[in-house]
C-alpha positions as CSV (number, residue, x, y, z in Angstrom):
1,X,99.1,101.9,70.7
2,X,99.7,103.9,73.9
3,X,99.6,102.1,77.2
4,X,97.8,103.3,80.3
5,X,98.7,101.0,82.9
6,X,98.8,102.8,86.7
7,X,101.2,100.4,88.9
8,X,103.3,102.2,91.8
9,X,102.1,105.2,93.7
10,X,104.9,107.4,93.6
11,X,106.2,106.2,90.5
12,X,106.0,108.5,87.0
13,X,103.3,107.3,85.2
14,X,103.6,107.7,81.4
15,X,101.8,106.7,78.4
16,X,104.2,105.1,76.0
17,X,104.0,103.5,72.5
18,X,105.7,100.4,71.5
19,X,107.6,102.7,68.9
20,X,109.0,104.8,72.1
21,X,109.8,101.5,74.1
22,X,111.6,100.2,71.1
23,X,113.6,103.1,70.6
24,X,114.8,103.4,74.2
25,X,115.9,99.9,74.4
26,X,117.7,100.3,71.4
27,X,119.9,102.9,72.9
28,X,121.5,99.9,75.1
29,X,122.2,98.1,72.0
30,X,124.3,100.8,70.5
31,X,127.6,100.2,72.4
32,X,127.1,96.5,70.9
33,X,126.4,97.6,67.3
34,X,129.7,95.7,65.8
35,X,128.5,92.3,67.5
36,X,125.0,92.8,66.1
37,X,126.0,93.3,63.0
38,X,128.2,90.2,63.0
39,X,125.2,88.4,64.4
40,X,122.7,89.6,61.5
41,X,125.5,88.5,59.2
42,X,125.4,85.0,60.6
43,X,121.6,85.1,60.4
44,X,121.9,85.6,56.7
45,X,124.1,82.7,56.1
46,X,122.0,80.3,58.5
47,X,118.8,81.6,56.6
48,X,120.4,81.0,53.2
49,X,121.8,77.3,54.4
50,X,118.3,76.6,56.0
51,X,116.5,77.4,52.5
52,X,118.7,75.3,50.0
53,X,118.4,72.3,52.1
54,X,114.8,71.1,50.7
55,X,116.4,71.8,47.1
56,X,119.2,69.7,47.8
57,X,116.6,66.8,48.7
58,X,114.4,67.5,45.6
59,X,117.3,67.1,43.4
60,X,118.4,63.7,45.1
61,X,114.6,62.7,44.7
62,X,114.4,63.7,41.2
63,X,117.9,61.8,40.8
64,X,116.3,58.7,41.9
65,X,113.3,58.8,39.7
66,X,115.2,59.1,36.6
67,X,115.6,55.8,34.2
68,X,119.4,56.4,34.5
69,X,120.7,57.1,38.1
70,X,123.9,58.9,38.3
71,X,125.0,57.9,41.6
72,X,128.0,60.5,41.8
73,X,125.5,63.0,41.4
74,X,123.6,61.8,44.3
75,X,126.4,61.6,46.3
76,X,127.8,64.9,45.6
77,X,124.3,66.7,46.3
78,X,124.5,64.5,49.8
79,X,127.4,65.6,50.8
80,X,127.0,69.3,50.1
81,X,123.7,68.8,52.1
82,X,125.5,67.4,54.9
83,X,128.1,70.2,54.8
84,X,125.4,72.7,54.6
85,X,123.9,71.5,58.0
86,X,127.4,71.0,59.8
87,X,128.3,74.7,58.9
88,X,124.6,75.6,60.2
89,X,125.2,73.8,63.5
90,X,128.7,75.4,64.0
91,X,126.9,79.2,63.2
92,X,124.3,78.5,65.2
93,X,126.5,78.0,68.2
94,X,128.6,80.9,67.3
95,X,125.4,83.1,67.2
96,X,124.1,81.8,70.4
97,X,127.5,82.5,72.3
98,X,127.9,86.0,71.0
99,X,124.4,86.8,71.3
100,X,124.3,85.6,75.1
101,X,127.7,87.4,75.8
102,X,126.1,90.7,74.4
103,X,122.9,90.3,75.9
104,X,124.2,89.8,79.4
105,X,126.3,92.7,78.7
106,X,123.6,94.9,77.8
107,X,121.3,93.9,81.0
108,X,124.3,94.7,82.9
109,X,124.2,98.3,82.3
110,X,120.5,98.3,82.3
111,X,120.2,96.8,85.6
112,X,123.1,99.2,86.7
113,X,121.5,102.1,85.8
114,X,118.0,101.4,87.5
115,X,119.8,100.1,90.5
116,X,122.0,104.0,90.4
117,X,118.9,105.6,89.8
118,X,117.0,104.0,92.4
119,X,119.8,105.2,94.7
120,X,119.0,108.6,94.1
121,X,115.3,108.7,95.2
122,X,114.5,110.6,98.4
123,X,113.3,109.2,101.7
124,X,110.0,110.4,100.7
125,X,109.9,108.4,97.5
126,X,111.1,105.2,99.4
127,X,108.1,105.9,102.0
128,X,106.0,105.8,99.1
129,X,107.1,102.8,96.8
130,X,106.8,99.6,98.1
131,X,110.5,98.0,98.5
132,X,109.2,94.7,96.9
133,X,108.0,96.6,93.5
134,X,111.5,98.4,93.2
135,X,113.1,94.9,93.5
136,X,111.0,93.4,91.1
137,X,112.1,96.0,88.7
138,X,115.6,95.3,89.3
139,X,115.4,91.8,89.0
140,X,112.5,90.1,87.3
141,X,111.7,93.0,84.7
142,X,115.4,93.2,83.6
143,X,115.7,89.2,83.2
144,X,112.7,89.6,81.1
145,X,114.4,92.0,79.0
146,X,117.4,89.4,78.7
147,X,115.5,87.1,76.5
148,X,114.5,90.1,74.1
149,X,118.1,90.5,73.7
150,X,119.4,87.5,73.5
151,X,116.8,85.4,71.5
152,X,113.5,87.5,70.4
153,X,114.9,90.3,68.4
154,X,117.7,87.9,66.2
155,X,114.9,85.2,65.8
156,X,112.3,87.7,64.7
157,X,114.4,89.0,62.1
158,X,115.5,85.4,61.3
159,X,111.9,84.3,61.0
160,X,111.0,87.3,59.2
161,X,113.5,86.6,56.7
162,X,113.0,82.7,56.5
163,X,109.2,83.7,55.3
164,X,110.5,85.9,52.8
165,X,113.0,83.8,51.5
166,X,110.5,81.0,51.5
167,X,108.1,83.2,49.4
168,X,110.7,84.1,47.1
169,X,111.6,80.5,46.4
170,X,108.3,79.2,46.0
171,X,107.5,81.5,43.5
172,X,110.9,81.2,41.6
173,X,109.7,77.4,41.3
174,X,106.1,77.8,40.4
175,X,104.1,81.2,40.8
176,X,100.5,79.7,40.8
177,X,101.3,76.9,43.2
178,X,102.8,79.7,45.6
179,X,99.5,82.0,44.8
180,X,97.4,79.0,46.0
181,X,99.4,78.6,49.2
182,X,99.0,82.3,49.7
183,X,95.2,82.3,50.4
184,X,95.9,81.2,53.9
185,X,98.0,84.4,54.7
186,X,95.3,86.8,55.2
187,X,94.1,84.5,57.8
188,X,97.4,84.6,59.6
189,X,97.4,88.2,59.6
190,X,94.0,88.4,61.1
191,X,94.7,85.7,64.0
192,X,97.9,87.2,64.6
193,X,96.2,90.9,65.1
194,X,93.5,89.4,67.5
195,X,96.2,87.4,69.3
196,X,98.5,90.4,70.1
197,X,95.4,92.5,71.1
198,X,94.5,89.8,74.2
199,X,98.5,88.9,74.7
200,X,99.6,92.2,75.7
201,X,96.5,92.8,78.0
202,X,97.3,89.5,79.5
203,X,100.9,89.9,79.7
204,X,100.6,93.5,81.6
205,X,98.4,91.8,84.2
206,X,100.8,89.1,85.1
207,X,103.6,91.6,85.4
208,X,101.3,93.6,87.7
209,X,100.4,90.6,89.6
210,X,103.9,89.4,90.3
211,X,105.0,92.8,91.1
212,X,102.2,92.9,93.9
213,X,102.5,89.5,95.2
214,X,106.7,90.6,95.6
215,X,105.7,93.6,97.5
216,X,103.4,91.6,99.7
217,X,106.3,89.2,100.5
218,X,108.9,91.5,101.0
219,X,106.7,93.4,103.4
220,X,105.2,90.4,105.4
221,X,108.6,88.3,105.7
222,X,110.2,91.7,107.1
223,X,107.0,91.6,109.5
224,X,106.6,88.1,110.6
225,X,107.8,88.2,114.0
226,X,105.1,90.8,114.6
227,X,102.4,88.7,112.6
228,X,103.3,85.6,114.9
229,X,103.3,87.7,118.1
230,X,99.7,88.6,117.3
231,X,98.4,85.5,115.9
232,X,97.4,86.9,112.4
233,X,99.1,83.9,110.4
234,X,95.6,83.1,109.3
235,X,94.6,86.2,108.2
236,X,97.9,86.9,106.5
237,X,97.8,83.4,104.8
238,X,94.5,84.5,103.4
239,X,95.7,87.7,101.9
240,X,98.7,85.8,100.1
241,X,96.3,83.4,99.0
242,X,93.9,85.8,97.2
243,X,97.1,87.6,95.5
244,X,98.3,84.1,94.6
245,X,94.8,83.5,93.2
246,X,94.9,86.5,91.3
247,X,98.5,85.8,89.7
248,X,97.4,82.2,88.8
249,X,94.6,83.6,86.7
250,X,96.6,86.1,85.2
251,X,99.1,82.9,84.3
252,X,95.9,81.1,83.0
253,X,94.6,84.2,81.0
254,X,97.8,84.4,79.3
255,X,98.3,80.5,78.9
256,X,94.9,80.3,77.4
257,X,95.4,83.0,74.9
258,X,98.4,81.2,73.4
259,X,96.9,77.9,73.6
260,X,94.1,79.1,71.1
261,X,96.5,81.1,68.8
262,X,99.0,78.1,68.1
263,X,96.4,75.6,67.1
264,X,94.6,78.0,64.7
265,X,98.3,78.2,63.1
266,X,98.4,74.5,63.1
267,X,95.1,74.5,61.2
268,X,95.9,76.9,58.6
269,X,99.5,74.8,57.9
270,X,97.4,71.6,57.5
271,X,95.3,73.5,54.9
272,X,97.9,74.9,53.3
273,X,99.5,71.6,53.1
274,X,96.4,70.1,51.6
275,X,96.2,72.8,48.8
276,X,100.1,71.9,48.0
277,X,99.7,68.4,48.0
278,X,96.0,68.7,46.1
279,X,97.2,71.0,43.3
280,X,100.9,70.1,43.5
281,X,99.9,66.4,42.8
282,X,98.2,67.4,39.8
283,X,100.6,69.5,38.2
284,X,103.1,66.7,38.6
285,X,100.9,64.2,36.8
286,X,100.6,66.4,34.3
287,X,104.5,66.9,34.3
288,X,104.7,70.9,35.0
289,X,106.7,70.2,37.7
290,X,109.0,67.3,39.3
291,X,107.8,65.1,42.3
292,X,111.2,66.8,43.7
293,X,109.7,70.3,43.8
294,X,106.2,68.7,45.0
295,X,108.3,67.5,48.2
296,X,110.4,70.8,48.2
297,X,107.3,72.5,48.6
298,X,105.9,70.7,51.4
299,X,109.0,71.2,53.3
300,X,108.7,74.9,52.3
301,X,105.4,74.9,53.8
302,X,106.6,73.9,56.9
303,X,109.5,76.0,56.9
304,X,106.9,79.0,56.1
305,X,104.5,78.0,58.9
306,X,107.2,76.8,61.8
307,X,108.5,80.5,62.0
308,X,105.1,81.8,62.0
309,X,104.1,79.8,65.2
310,X,107.7,80.8,66.6
311,X,106.3,84.3,66.0
312,X,103.8,83.6,68.2
313,X,106.1,82.5,71.2
314,X,108.4,85.3,70.2
315,X,105.7,87.9,70.3
316,X,104.5,86.5,73.5
317,X,107.7,87.4,74.9
318,X,107.9,90.4,73.1
319,X,105.0,91.7,75.1
320,X,106.5,90.7,78.4
321,X,109.5,92.7,77.3
322,X,107.6,95.5,76.4
323,X,105.6,95.8,79.6
324,X,108.9,95.4,81.6
325,X,110.5,97.8,79.8
326,X,107.9,100.6,80.3
327,X,108.0,99.7,84.2
328,X,112.0,100.0,84.0
329,X,111.4,103.3,81.9
330,X,108.6,104.5,84.6
331,X,111.5,104.2,87.1
332,X,114.2,105.9,85.4
333,X,111.6,108.5,84.2
334,X,110.8,109.4,88.0
335,X,113.2,111.8,89.2
336,X,114.6,112.3,92.3
337,X,112.7,114.9,94.7
338,X,115.9,116.3,95.8
339,X,118.3,117.1,93.6
340,X,121.6,118.8,92.9
341,X,121.6,122.1,90.8
342,X,124.1,123.1,88.3
343,X,125.4,125.8,90.5
344,X,125.9,123.1,93.4
345,X,129.1,123.3,95.0
346,X,131.6,120.8,96.6
347,X,132.3,121.1,100.1
348,X,136.4,120.6,100.9
349,X,135.9,121.2,104.8
350,X,133.2,121.8,107.0
351,X,133.2,123.6,110.5
352,X,129.8,122.6,111.6
353,X,127.6,125.8,112.2
354,X,124.0,125.1,111.6
355,X,121.2,127.6,111.3
356,X,117.7,127.4,110.8
357,X,116.2,130.6,109.3
358,X,112.1,130.6,109.5
359,X,111.7,126.9,108.2
360,X,108.7,125.7,107.3
361,X,108.2,122.3,106.1
362,X,105.1,119.8,105.4
363,X,105.6,115.9,104.3
364,X,102.1,116.3,103.1
365,X,100.9,119.9,101.8
366,X,99.7,122.4,104.2
367,X,100.2,120.1,107.1
368,X,103.0,121.8,108.9
369,X,105.2,119.7,110.6
370,X,107.7,122.8,111.2
371,X,106.3,126.3,111.3
372,X,108.6,128.9,111.2
373,X,111.4,127.4,112.9
374,X,114.6,129.5,113.5
375,X,117.9,128.3,115.8
376,X,121.5,128.8,115.7
377,X,123.9,125.8,116.6
378,X,127.8,126.8,116.8
379,X,130.5,124.5,115.6
380,X,131.6,122.1,117.8
381,X,128.4,122.6,120.2
382,X,126.2,119.8,121.2
383,X,122.5,120.4,120.8
384,X,119.7,118.5,122.3
385,X,116.1,118.6,120.6
386,X,113.5,117.3,123.2
387,X,109.5,117.4,122.8
388,X,106.3,114.9,122.7
389,X,106.4,112.6,119.5
390,X,105.3,114.5,116.4
391,X,106.8,117.9,117.7
392,X,109.4,117.6,114.7
393,X,112.6,116.9,116.3
394,X,113.5,114.1,114.1
395,X,112.1,116.1,111.1
396,X,114.7,118.6,111.7
397,X,117.6,116.0,111.5
398,X,116.7,114.6,108.3
399,X,116.0,118.0,106.6
400,X,119.7,119.0,107.5
401,X,121.0,115.7,105.3
402,X,118.5,117.0,102.6
403,X,116.5,113.6,103.1
404,X,113.6,115.9,102.5
405,X,113.7,119.8,101.2
406,X,112.0,122.4,102.8
407,X,108.9,124.6,101.3
408,X,109.9,127.9,102.9
409,X,112.8,129.3,104.4
410,X,116.6,128.4,104.6
411,X,118.8,126.0,106.2
412,X,122.5,126.9,106.5
413,X,125.9,125.3,107.3
414,X,128.8,127.5,107.4
415,X,126.6,130.1,106.2
416,X,125.9,128.5,102.8
417,X,122.4,127.1,101.9
418,X,122.3,123.3,101.6
419,X,120.5,123.4,98.4
420,X,123.6,125.1,97.1
421,X,125.9,122.2,98.4
422,X,126.2,119.0,96.6
423,X,123.9,116.2,98.4
424,X,127.0,113.5,98.3
425,X,129.4,116.4,99.6
426,X,126.9,117.4,102.4
427,X,126.4,113.9,103.7
428,X,129.7,113.0,103.5
429,X,130.5,115.3,106.4
430,X,127.6,114.1,108.3
431,X,127.3,110.8,110.5
432,X,124.1,109.7,111.4
433,X,123.5,107.3,114.2
434,X,119.8,106.3,114.5
435,X,117.7,104.3,117.0
436,X,117.1,101.6,114.7
437,X,120.7,100.4,113.5
438,X,121.0,98.7,110.4
439,X,123.9,96.3,109.4
440,X,124.6,94.6,106.6
441,X,125.4,90.9,105.9
442,X,129.1,90.7,105.8
443,X,131.5,91.0,108.9
444,X,131.9,93.8,111.5
445,X,134.8,95.2,109.7
446,X,132.9,95.6,106.7
447,X,130.0,97.1,108.4
448,X,132.0,99.7,110.0
449,X,134.0,100.3,106.8
450,X,131.1,100.3,104.6
451,X,132.9,99.0,101.7
452,X,134.9,101.9,101.9
453,X,138.4,100.2,101.0
454,X,140.4,103.6,101.9
455,X,139.4,102.9,105.4
456,X,142.5,100.6,106.8
457,X,142.1,97.9,109.6
458,X,144.0,99.9,112.2
459,X,141.4,102.9,111.6
460,X,138.7,100.2,112.2
461,X,140.3,99.0,115.5
462,X,141.0,102.7,116.7
463,X,137.7,103.8,115.7
464,X,136.1,100.8,117.8
465,X,138.4,101.6,120.8
466,X,137.1,105.3,120.8
467,X,133.9,104.3,121.0
468,X,134.4,101.2,123.6
469,X,133.1,98.7,121.2
470,X,136.3,97.1,121.0
471,X,135.2,95.6,124.7
472,X,132.7,93.2,123.1
473,X,134.5,92.5,119.7
474,X,137.4,91.4,121.4
475,X,135.5,88.9,123.2
476,X,134.3,87.2,119.9
477,X,135.7,84.2,118.4
478,X,136.8,85.9,114.9
479,X,136.7,89.4,116.3
480,X,136.5,92.1,113.5
481,X,136.2,89.1,111.0
482,X,132.9,88.0,112.9
483,X,129.7,87.3,110.5
484,X,127.1,89.5,110.6
485,X,123.6,87.9,109.9
486,X,120.8,89.5,108.1
487,X,120.1,92.9,110.0
488,X,122.7,92.3,112.4
489,X,120.4,89.7,114.5
490,X,123.3,88.0,116.4
491,X,124.0,90.9,118.1
492,X,121.9,92.8,120.9
493,X,120.4,96.3,120.3
494,X,123.3,97.8,122.3
495,X,126.2,96.2,120.6
496,X,124.5,97.1,117.0
497,X,124.5,100.7,118.3
498,X,127.9,100.7,119.4
499,X,129.2,99.5,115.9
500,X,127.1,102.4,114.3
501,X,129.2,104.3,116.5
502,X,132.4,103.2,115.7
503,X,131.0,103.5,111.7
504,X,130.3,107.0,112.2
505,X,133.6,107.8,113.8
506,X,135.8,106.2,111.3
507,X,134.1,108.4,108.4
508,X,135.5,111.6,110.4
509,X,132.2,113.6,110.4
510,X,132.2,117.2,111.0
511,X,128.4,117.1,112.2
512,X,127.1,114.2,114.0
513,X,123.4,113.1,114.4
514,X,122.2,110.8,117.1
515,X,118.1,110.3,117.0
516,X,117.2,108.3,120.0
517,X,120.2,106.3,119.7
518,X,119.9,105.1,123.1
519,X,116.4,104.5,123.5
520,X,116.5,100.6,123.4
521,X,119.1,99.7,125.4
522,X,119.7,98.1,128.6
523,X,121.3,100.1,131.5
524,X,124.6,98.6,131.7
525,X,125.2,99.4,127.9
526,X,123.8,102.6,128.0
527,X,126.7,103.7,130.7
528,X,129.3,102.4,128.1
529,X,127.0,104.4,125.2
530,X,127.3,107.6,127.4
531,X,131.0,107.2,128.1
532,X,131.3,107.0,124.1
533,X,129.2,110.1,123.6
534,X,131.1,112.3,125.5
535,X,134.3,111.5,123.6
536,X,132.4,112.0,120.5
537,X,131.4,115.5,121.4
538,X,134.9,116.3,121.1
539,X,134.7,115.3,117.4
540,X,132.5,118.1,116.1
541,X,129.1,119.7,116.1
542,X,126.3,116.8,117.7
543,X,123.0,116.9,117.5
544,X,120.8,114.7,119.7
545,X,117.3,113.8,120.0
546,X,116.9,111.9,123.3
547,X,113.5,110.8,125.2
548,X,115.8,110.0,128.1
549,X,116.7,113.3,129.9
550,X,119.4,112.2,131.9
551,X,121.6,111.5,128.7
552,X,121.3,115.6,127.8
553,X,122.2,117.0,131.1
554,X,125.6,118.3,129.8
555,X,124.8,119.0,126.5
556,X,125.5,123.3,125.7
557,X,121.9,123.7,124.2
558,X,118.6,122.2,124.7
559,X,115.7,123.0,122.3
560,X,112.4,122.5,123.5
561,X,109.9,121.4,120.4
562,X,105.8,121.3,120.6
563,X,103.7,121.3,117.7
564,X,106.5,121.8,115.2
565,X,107.7,125.3,117.0
566,X,110.5,126.1,119.5
567,X,108.7,126.7,123.0
568,X,112.1,126.7,125.1
569,X,115.8,126.7,124.7
570,X,118.4,127.0,127.0
571,X,120.6,124.6,129.3
572,X,119.8,121.7,131.5
573,X,119.6,124.3,134.6
574,X,118.4,127.1,133.0
575,X,115.4,125.2,131.9
576,X,114.8,123.6,135.0
577,X,114.7,127.1,136.6
578,X,112.1,128.5,134.4
579,X,109.7,125.7,135.6
580,X,108.3,125.4,132.2
581,X,107.8,122.6,129.5
582,X,111.0,121.4,130.2
583,X,110.6,121.2,133.8
584,X,107.2,119.4,133.6
585,X,108.8,116.7,131.2
586,X,111.7,116.0,133.8
587,X,109.5,115.9,136.8
588,X,107.1,113.0,134.7
589,X,110.2,111.2,133.7
590,X,111.6,110.9,137.1
591,X,108.6,111.4,139.4
592,X,110.5,113.2,142.2
593,X,110.6,116.7,143.6
594,X,113.2,118.5,142.1
595,X,116.2,120.2,143.8
596,X,116.6,123.4,141.8
597,X,120.2,124.8,142.0
598,X,120.8,128.1,143.9
599,X,121.6,131.3,141.9
């Protein structure tokens, strides 16, 4: 049955059948096929030991009912029964450990593949997909699959084998009595089919609601400061309450579905037991079967229906696993929008010349952000982009590192189209310093190094000194070992920015990008950052987006943007003399009469 379940905007939606999901899940089992075969072998032994147990008890019961009791025979059978139970317990332990170990390795591989694939998504895709839903895929959905690999699959096999084994043994002992019991089997299949239909729908709904509430929490906990500032706690609580209510309703529906199915199975078990006791007693009194065999039949009826009830639980989990598997494969099947090609090359060195040739770009089709933009930035030059919000400044910087791909035109670095350069290789040569600096939990050193262990402690210290970040780091109790709390909220905006400068410098980029890097800092820190920027301009090509025009007066070139087009280009003094758009921006910002330089 194909599923039609739309969940995340921006995620590849595909109708997948159970067979397709199972085949893809099995691919993760292939590296562990030896362990699986050994587990199956143990299942065969366990089922065999479990099925012969009632025969031992029947033998003891029949022996006790004879006129002359052979106690040695009773003792031997009892000892054999005890040994089978001990072996059964030991093999069950070994099987559980084997399956848990193997299952965790499989889930490790799945979780690794999903996260690795998500890392390759473009910024546009992250803008479309709620982060909370991606977190659900990597954590909750993979954990659901863990139960599938460690418990459900092997027990499905075990229970199916038990049902078949029970039927065979009962048929060998008495065909007629077995056929009486089998009259309940059609009802088992009918109820199971109906349960399967409703169970799947209920499970899919629960997973959808869980994903939605995780996305809500991720977004609103991150934005709690804003919620409190505007006193929207009650409103947001109402929204959460509504989502929580839907999730509760989903769980209740799922529980109700199972709560109806299991009693139905128990009712059929009681009916089958009554049939056995009625017809079996008649046969036992007629001497057709012994009372020991009658007792064994009652035990086998229990062993017949218990696996069926277990199958109900396992099928419940199986539905959840299929739903989670489908959602995980939707993530993997959603290809990154920005990809390398087979012809992509590795950059060995980068001089830093950048050229835009008739570039057109739109985030949304035909809503052009950049319109036929062309310019050249020579190697080692420092160029600034200015203009009103929405003019396309930040977009230009995003296109250079291929956060997005352009629709028309070319972007060249050192004369090579960036689409022909491997993305990892390109970004390794470009350092980015953004307005909103992101710091990871850890230490100052780990945030500068970014887990690149090839960067030594001396390099971190040198880079920090180069950008003047050492002035505040050395005042900290633990210096470079100082702990960084979530998002670096134990540091000021200026300190976080200086750390981002050090992080960029230590990775030795050929091109540096600063996007509003001085927008939210105090005057004292700005002076420190300006001092650092002057040093960094000597490293390589530098591109700056800045609203504070005082910070870009000494750059080599200023490009003025308006509505996605370049309207002016020149140095600070050249643009002031022209008394054009840049001149007006400068006057508005400083609200003073300009003293223009003389020719």
